[in-house]
BARO-137010 format. One record per residue (C-alpha): x, y, z; residue number from 0. Coordinates in nm, 4 decimals, always signed. Layout:
residues N
<node <X, Y, Z>, NUM> ...
END
This chain:
residues 286
<node <+1.5435, +2.3318, +0.8413>, 0> <node <+1.2731, +2.0897, +0.8818>, 1> <node <+1.3548, +1.7694, +1.0761>, 2> <node <+1.0631, +1.5258, +0.9713>, 3> <node <+0.9362, +1.2130, +1.0520>, 4> <node <+0.7741, +1.0621, +0.7308>, 5> <node <+0.5080, +0.8299, +0.8578>, 6> <node <+0.3109, +0.5800, +0.6239>, 7> <node <+0.6239, +0.6901, +0.4017>, 8> <node <+0.5067, +0.4654, +0.0845>, 9> <node <+0.7344, +0.5464, -0.1947>, 10> <node <+0.8606, +0.8851, -0.0379>, 11> <node <+0.6284, +1.1372, -0.1589>, 12> <node <+0.6731, +1.3612, +0.1517>, 13> <node <+1.0436, +1.3394, +0.0963>, 14> <node <+1.0219, +1.4353, -0.2500>, 15> <node <+0.8006, +1.7331, -0.1750>, 16> <node <+1.0065, +1.8430, +0.1262>, 17> <node <+1.3237, +1.9030, -0.0980>, 18> <node <+1.5559, +2.1628, +0.0357>, 19> <node <+1.3135, +2.2648, +0.3255>, 20> <node <+1.4925, +2.0190, +0.5500>, 21> <node <+1.5315, +1.6366, +0.5711>, 22> <node <+1.3499, +1.3234, +0.6648>, 23> <node <+1.5200, +1.2059, +0.9876>, 24> <node <+1.3264, +0.8712, +1.0061>, 25> <node <+1.0641, +0.7063, +0.7627>, 26> <node <+0.8206, +0.4330, +0.8727>, 27> <node <+0.6016, +0.1868, +0.6585>, 28> <node <+0.5187, -0.1804, +0.6732>, 29> <node <+0.4936, -0.2397, +0.2883>, 30> <node <+0.8098, -0.4407, +0.1674>, 31> <node <+0.7406, -0.3083, -0.1810>, 32> <node <+0.7088, +0.0444, -0.0574>, 33> <node <+1.0255, +0.0235, +0.1489>, 34> <node <+1.2274, -0.1305, -0.1435>, 35> <node <+1.1127, +0.1514, -0.3728>, 36> <node <+1.1898, +0.4035, -0.1068>, 37> <node <+1.5317, +0.2798, -0.0614>, 38> <node <+1.6026, +0.2619, -0.4227>, 39> <node <+1.5289, +0.6176, -0.4850>, 40> <node <+1.6181, +0.7825, -0.1506>, 41> <node <+1.9268, +0.5814, -0.0237>, 42> <node <+1.7719, +0.5249, +0.3149>, 43> <node <+1.5726, +0.2250, +0.4249>, 44> <node <+1.2224, +0.3000, +0.6106>, 45> <node <+1.1728, +0.1335, +0.9267>, 46> <node <+0.9518, -0.1729, +0.8528>, 47> <node <+0.7262, -0.1391, +1.1795>, 48> <node <+0.3648, -0.1282, +1.2137>, 49> <node <+0.3219, +0.2321, +1.3504>, 50> <node <+0.0212, +0.1134, +1.5724>, 51> <node <+0.3061, -0.0686, +1.7972>, 52> <node <+0.5875, +0.1951, +1.7941>, 53> <node <+0.6228, +0.3467, +2.1270>, 54> <node <+0.6399, +0.6930, +2.2094>, 55> <node <+0.9955, +0.6844, +2.3145>, 56> <node <+1.1105, +0.5754, +1.9794>, 57> <node <+0.9408, +0.8611, +1.7968>, 58> <node <+1.1013, +1.1012, +2.0605>, 59> <node <+1.4276, +0.9798, +1.9973>, 60> <node <+1.4535, +1.0827, +1.6449>, 61> <node <+1.4293, +1.4540, +1.7694>, 62> <node <+1.2037, +1.5339, +1.4927>, 63> <node <+1.0272, +1.8940, +1.4687>, 64> <node <+0.7480, +1.7837, +1.2096>, 65> <node <+0.5326, +1.4959, +1.1412>, 66> <node <+0.4488, +1.4241, +0.7552>, 67> <node <+0.1813, +1.1869, +0.7047>, 68> <node <-0.0587, +1.0121, +0.4606>, 69> <node <-0.2660, +0.7737, +0.6876>, 70> <node <-0.4805, +0.5091, +0.4760>, 71> <node <-0.7570, +0.6939, +0.2975>, 72> <node <-0.9977, +0.3905, +0.2663>, 73> <node <-1.1859, +0.4588, +0.5800>, 74> <node <-1.2618, +0.7885, +0.4365>, 75> <node <-1.2926, +0.7710, +0.0590>, 76> <node <-1.5927, +0.7738, -0.1551>, 77> <node <-1.5620, +0.4081, -0.2625>, 78> <node <-1.4712, +0.3097, +0.1063>, 79> <node <-1.6843, +0.1530, +0.3732>, 80> <node <-1.6823, +0.5009, +0.5678>, 81> <node <-1.5987, +0.3413, +0.8996>, 82> <node <-1.3566, +0.6134, +0.9967>, 83> <node <-1.1701, +0.5439, +1.3296>, 84> <node <-1.3667, +0.2092, +1.3707>, 85> <node <-1.1884, +0.0750, +1.0555>, 86> <node <-0.8731, -0.1494, +1.1409>, 87> <node <-0.6786, +0.0568, +0.9094>, 88> <node <-0.7256, +0.3386, +1.1362>, 89> <node <-0.5500, +0.1855, +1.4150>, 90> <node <-0.1923, +0.3337, +1.3379>, 91> <node <-0.3639, +0.6908, +1.3364>, 92> <node <-0.5320, +0.6319, +1.6710>, 93> <node <-0.1955, +0.5342, +1.8225>, 94> <node <-0.0231, +0.8445, +1.6778>, 95> <node <-0.2943, +1.0446, +1.8298>, 96> <node <-0.2378, +0.8926, +2.1614>, 97> <node <+0.1260, +0.9609, +2.1477>, 98> <node <+0.0195, +1.3191, +2.0433>, 99> <node <-0.1144, +1.3930, +2.3718>, 100> <node <+0.2438, +1.3970, +2.5211>, 101> <node <+0.4841, +1.4447, +2.2274>, 102> <node <+0.4372, +1.7658, +2.0363>, 103> <node <+0.6051, +1.8308, +1.7244>, 104> <node <+0.6383, +2.1953, +1.6032>, 105> <node <+0.4494, +2.1039, +1.2827>, 106> <node <+0.2311, +1.8632, +1.1384>, 107> <node <+0.1033, +1.8123, +0.7809>, 108> <node <-0.1510, +1.5432, +0.7074>, 109> <node <-0.2811, +1.4484, +0.3493>, 110> <node <-0.5882, +1.2543, +0.2576>, 111> <node <-0.8990, +1.2324, +0.0638>, 112> <node <-1.1701, +1.4864, +0.0922>, 113> <node <-1.4034, +1.2731, +0.3111>, 114> <node <-1.1416, +1.3159, +0.5876>, 115> <node <-1.2694, +1.6491, +0.6727>, 116> <node <-1.6076, +1.5283, +0.7849>, 117> <node <-1.4732, +1.2306, +0.9731>, 118> <node <-1.4263, +1.1312, +1.3259>, 119> <node <-1.0480, +1.1264, +1.2585>, 120> <node <-1.0409, +1.4875, +1.1526>, 121> <node <-1.2376, +1.5863, +1.4598>, 122> <node <-1.0008, +1.3857, +1.6957>, 123> <node <-0.6999, +1.5362, +1.5205>, 124> <node <-0.8539, +1.9134, +1.5652>, 125> <node <-0.9187, +1.8405, +1.9270>, 126> <node <-0.5509, +1.7395, +1.9956>, 127> <node <-0.4329, +2.0270, +1.8129>, 128> <node <-0.6609, +2.2903, +2.0115>, 129> <node <-0.5752, +2.1230, +2.3275>, 130> <node <-0.2176, +2.2104, +2.2621>, 131> <node <-0.2701, +2.5546, +2.1335>, 132> <node <-0.1594, +2.4633, +1.7839>, 133> <node <-0.2711, +2.6583, +1.4755>, 134> <node <-0.4569, +2.4791, +1.2169>, 135> <node <-0.5322, +2.5254, +0.8460>, 136> <node <-0.7635, +2.2751, +0.6506>, 137> <node <-0.6706, +2.3211, +0.2877>, 138> <node <-0.8324, +2.1475, -0.0273>, 139> <node <-0.6354, +2.1468, -0.3380>, 140> <node <-0.6111, +1.9556, -0.6893>, 141> <node <-0.2969, +1.8995, -0.9193>, 142> <node <-0.5095, +2.0605, -1.2152>, 143> <node <-0.4310, +2.3995, -1.0626>, 144> <node <-0.0690, +2.3389, -1.0499>, 145> <node <-0.0299, +2.2526, -1.4279>, 146> <node <-0.0687, +1.8991, -1.4150>, 147> <node <-0.3316, +1.7327, -1.6333>, 148> <node <-0.4752, +1.5229, -1.3419>, 149> <node <-0.7608, +1.5303, -1.1125>, 150> <node <-0.6733, +1.4289, -0.7530>, 151> <node <-0.8472, +1.6594, -0.5082>, 152> <node <-0.7018, +1.6272, -0.1751>, 153> <node <-0.7133, +1.7697, +0.1741>, 154> <node <-0.4014, +1.9066, +0.3689>, 155> <node <-0.4348, +1.9547, +0.7515>, 156> <node <-0.1335, +2.1905, +0.8256>, 157> <node <-0.0768, +2.2637, +1.1820>, 158> <node <+0.2100, +2.4517, +1.3575>, 159> <node <+0.2975, +2.6325, +1.7017>, 160> <node <+0.3306, +2.9716, +1.4956>, 161> <node <+0.0417, +3.1250, +1.3295>, 162> <node <-0.0465, +3.0114, +0.9861>, 163> <node <-0.1783, +3.2050, +0.6668>, 164> <node <-0.3478, +3.0226, +0.3893>, 165> <node <-0.1559, +3.0869, +0.0652>, 166> <node <-0.2934, +3.1112, -0.2721>, 167> <node <-0.2757, +2.8165, -0.5241>, 168> <node <-0.0667, +2.9035, -0.8272>, 169> <node <-0.3355, +2.8406, -1.0864>, 170> <node <-0.0557, +2.7348, -1.3717>, 171> <node <-0.2049, +2.6649, -1.7223>, 172> <node <-0.2363, +2.3059, -1.7453>, 173> <node <+0.0001, +2.1212, -1.9751>, 174> <node <-0.1491, +1.8368, -2.2192>, 175> <node <-0.1113, +1.4758, -2.1201>, 176> <node <+0.1237, +1.4290, -2.4240>, 177> <node <+0.3946, +1.6098, -2.2108>, 178> <node <+0.3802, +1.3239, -1.9636>, 179> <node <+0.3795, +1.0172, -2.1955>, 180> <node <+0.6794, +0.7799, -2.2557>, 181> <node <+0.8850, +0.8315, -2.5555>, 182> <node <+0.8294, +0.4594, -2.6431>, 183> <node <+0.5062, +0.3029, -2.5295>, 184> <node <+0.4738, -0.0353, -2.3711>, 185> <node <+0.2534, -0.2411, -2.6185>, 186> <node <+0.1542, -0.4778, -2.3344>, 187> <node <-0.0429, -0.2093, -2.1783>, 188> <node <-0.2860, -0.2274, -2.4578>, 189> <node <-0.6347, -0.3613, -2.3652>, 190> <node <-0.7297, -0.6721, -2.5590>, 191> <node <-1.0356, -0.6048, -2.7772>, 192> <node <-1.2719, -0.8347, -2.5642>, 193> <node <-1.1797, -0.6205, -2.2432>, 194> <node <-1.2108, -0.3078, -2.4335>, 195> <node <-1.5473, -0.3870, -2.5580>, 196> <node <-1.6589, -0.5195, -2.2311>, 197> <node <-1.5633, -0.2201, -2.0363>, 198> <node <-1.5702, +0.0433, -2.3030>, 199> <node <-1.9020, +0.2175, -2.1757>, 200> <node <-1.7462, +0.2755, -1.8246>, 201> <node <-1.3908, +0.3682, -1.9147>, 202> <node <-1.2567, +0.7235, -1.8532>, 203> <node <-1.0962, +0.7789, -2.2026>, 204> <node <-0.8686, +1.0606, -2.2870>, 205> <node <-0.6155, +1.1493, -2.5612>, 206> <node <-0.2771, +1.2941, -2.5649>, 207> <node <-0.3855, +1.6226, -2.6321>, 208> <node <-0.6210, +1.6349, -2.3426>, 209> <node <-0.5867, +1.8593, -2.0444>, 210> <node <-0.7275, +1.6244, -1.7859>, 211> <node <-0.7147, +1.2592, -1.6534>, 212> <node <-0.9132, +1.1023, -1.3755>, 213> <node <-0.7386, +1.0137, -1.0351>, 214> <node <-0.5272, +0.7141, -1.0439>, 215> <node <-0.6115, +0.4672, -0.7430>, 216> <node <-0.4136, +0.1765, -0.5976>, 217> <node <-0.6272, -0.0587, -0.7695>, 218> <node <-0.5630, +0.0718, -1.1342>, 219> <node <-0.3727, -0.2358, -1.2244>, 220> <node <-0.6661, -0.4523, -1.1513>, 221> <node <-0.9667, -0.2454, -1.2023>, 222> <node <-1.1112, -0.0737, -1.5062>, 223> <node <-1.4190, +0.1541, -1.4104>, 224> <node <-1.3294, +0.4162, -1.1642>, 225> <node <-0.9624, +0.3565, -1.1260>, 226> <node <-0.8139, +0.6157, -1.3422>, 227> <node <-0.8152, +0.7168, -1.7042>, 228> <node <-0.7254, +0.5047, -2.0034>, 229> <node <-0.5442, +0.6555, -2.3140>, 230> <node <-0.6933, +0.6280, -2.6557>, 231> <node <-0.4525, +0.6233, -2.9490>, 232> <node <-0.4747, +0.5279, -3.3176>, 233> <node <-0.3866, +0.1810, -3.2067>, 234> <node <-0.6501, +0.1340, -2.9643>, 235> <node <-0.6936, +0.1802, -2.5762>, 236> <node <-0.4274, +0.1290, -2.3217>, 237> <node <-0.3478, +0.1845, -1.9454>, 238> <node <-0.0908, +0.4587, -1.8621>, 239> <node <+0.2338, +0.3032, -1.7716>, 240> <node <+0.3737, +0.3627, -1.4078>, 241> <node <+0.6386, +0.5945, -1.5251>, 242> <node <+0.3637, +0.8023, -1.6810>, 243> <node <+0.1344, +0.7838, -1.3683>, 244> <node <+0.4567, +0.9046, -1.1638>, 245> <node <+0.5061, +1.1972, -1.3963>, 246> <node <+0.1338, +1.3037, -1.3662>, 247> <node <+0.2015, +1.2890, -0.9773>, 248> <node <+0.4994, +1.5193, -1.0387>, 249> <node <+0.7565, +1.2532, -0.9172>, 250> <node <+1.1293, +1.3375, -1.0531>, 251> <node <+1.1960, +1.2070, -1.3769>, 252> <node <+1.4516, +0.9635, -1.2475>, 253> <node <+1.2095, +0.7852, -1.0295>, 254> <node <+1.2437, +0.4126, -1.0506>, 255> <node <+1.0938, +0.0952, -0.9108>, 256> <node <+1.2816, -0.2372, -0.8299>, 257> <node <+1.3011, -0.4489, -1.1437>, 258> <node <+1.1297, -0.7474, -0.9605>, 259> <node <+0.8305, -0.5322, -0.8678>, 260> <node <+0.5093, -0.6549, -1.0394>, 261> <node <+0.3141, -0.4035, -1.2444>, 262> <node <+0.0105, -0.4074, -1.0129>, 263> <node <+0.2400, -0.3451, -0.7053>, 264> <node <+0.3851, -0.0307, -0.8950>, 265> <node <+0.0226, +0.0846, -0.9714>, 266> <node <-0.0663, +0.0336, -0.5922>, 267> <node <+0.2079, +0.2292, -0.4626>, 268> <node <+0.1397, +0.5155, -0.7138>, 269> <node <-0.2164, +0.5281, -0.6348>, 270> <node <-0.1310, +0.5547, -0.2546>, 271> <node <+0.1011, +0.8314, -0.3205>, 272> <node <+0.1062, +1.2168, -0.3184>, 273> <node <+0.0740, +1.4830, -0.6035>, 274> <node <+0.4416, +1.6028, -0.5400>, 275> <node <+0.3849, +1.9891, -0.6344>, 276> <node <+0.0493, +2.0060, -0.4140>, 277> <node <+0.2318, +1.8547, -0.1347>, 278> <node <+0.5134, +2.0919, -0.1670>, 279> <node <+0.2585, +2.4121, -0.1763>, 280> <node <+0.1054, +2.2546, +0.1541>, 281> <node <+0.4579, +2.2534, +0.2964>, 282> <node <+0.5326, +2.6247, +0.2086>, 283> <node <+0.2723, +2.7002, +0.4787>, 284> <node <+0.5126, +2.6276, +0.7597>, 285> 
END
């Protein structure tokens, strides 16, 4: 059974993907909204600590054999600044790599955007893994191969002290978007006619019967173009609701947000989360 540290834990995507493979012995995240959502759904409260300041002894005290982590993707994403390790949002990752010199988990699984593969962060992580004789797989996968009508290509760095072998992806038939929609739609999500007209040319429009939707990013609640798909119905054009995005990510049906959490905050947490079936497939390699 895996004893995992969930680092940059967010709303608990790695915990959902872990399932009965093991348990999370400690989670870390600095976001108050993320930690409240994590506690509501999983019962445990993550440690509200900046990972860049957590001492090695504290992480060792959890006696975890695995690190599961999704570091901030902005330094590596297509629409980011491409600063890599020079980006301040990489400070926590750099600190963990320093700890990694001495503290060696049995396994590590890291998720990030495709740009991570060609980054200085990937090079540093690979150097650390080689120095300790760990085996490494660089995997790429998209939920569209797992039956989900969502395009969210990601890389997974899977490392272990034991030999690893890449597993085939399931290639499941894609379900239509209609399977993931709320029974009763939120009328407040419809765009006003003026906004629809202004952004219509750049919107990624999909319909209920379609088999694809664009990747939903953290700015979906604020941005229009390039932030995710919008649903076209007989009534007009609307955003997907947070619960609909959650289903497209593979989160469990009973997943909830704190009532006081704003709509934008919910979208931000979802945009920074994982596709659960894809993350579970990555964990199957251990």
